C-alpha positions in Angstrom: -6.3 15.2 -3.3 -8.2 15.9 -6.4 -10.3 12.8 -6.0 -11.2 13.9 -2.5 -12.2 17.3 -3.7 -14.4 15.8 -6.4 -15.9 13.5 -3.8 -16.7 16.5 -1.6 -18.4 18.2 -4.5 -20.4 15.0 -5.2 -21.3 14.8 -1.5 -22.8 18.3 -1.7 -24.6 17.7 -5.0 -25.9 14.2 -4.4 -25.0 12.5 -1.1 -26.4 9.0 -1.8 -24.2 8.7 -4.9 -21.2 10.0 -2.9 -21.8 7.3 -0.3 -22.1 4.6 -3.0 -18.9 5.8 -4.6 -17.2 5.7 -1.2 -18.3 2.1 -0.8 -17.6 0.8 -4.3 -14.3 2.6 -5.0 -12.1 0.1 -3.0 -14.0 -2.9 -4.6 -13.4 -1.6 -8.1 -9.8 -0.8 -7.3 -9.2 -4.4 -6.1 -10.9 -5.8 -9.3 -8.6 -3.7 -11.5 -5.4 -4.5 -9.6 -4.5 -7.6 -11.7 -4.8 -5.6 -14.9 -2.4 -3.0 -13.4 0.1 -5.7 -12.6 -0.3 -7.2 -16.1 0.4 -3.7 -17.5 3.6 -3.3 -15.5 4.8 -6.7 -16.6 4.0 -6.1 -20.3 5.7 -2.7 -20.1 8.8 -4.3 -18.7 8.9 -7.0 -21.4 8.5 -4.4 -24.1 11.3 -2.3 -22.7 13.5 -5.4 -22.6 12.7 -6.2 -26.3 13.3 -2.6 -27.3 16.7 -2.7 -25.4 17.7 -5.9 -27.2 16.6 -4.5 -30.6 18.5 -1.3 -30.2 21.6 -2.9 -28.6 23.6 -3.4 -31.9 23.0 0.2 -32.9 24.2 1.5 -29.5 27.3 -0.7 -29.6 28.2 0.5 -33.1 27.7 4.1 -32.0 30.0 3.7 -29.0 32.6 1.9 -31.1 32.5 4.6 -33.7 33.2 7.3 -31.1 36.3 5.6 -29.8 
């Protein structure tokens, strides 16, 4: 919604730039899509590594409570 309101303000201030933004936004979004997918994959791997590193501590904490 905020992007739409910003686009409306841009349309009032400078309509040729707003039309260019409307045309190029999907193209730029498609170009950046592989980087978003890579970011999701890297985040998942880092969470997996963090889980493996902290697993012994969590196991020892649960054994200590019992």
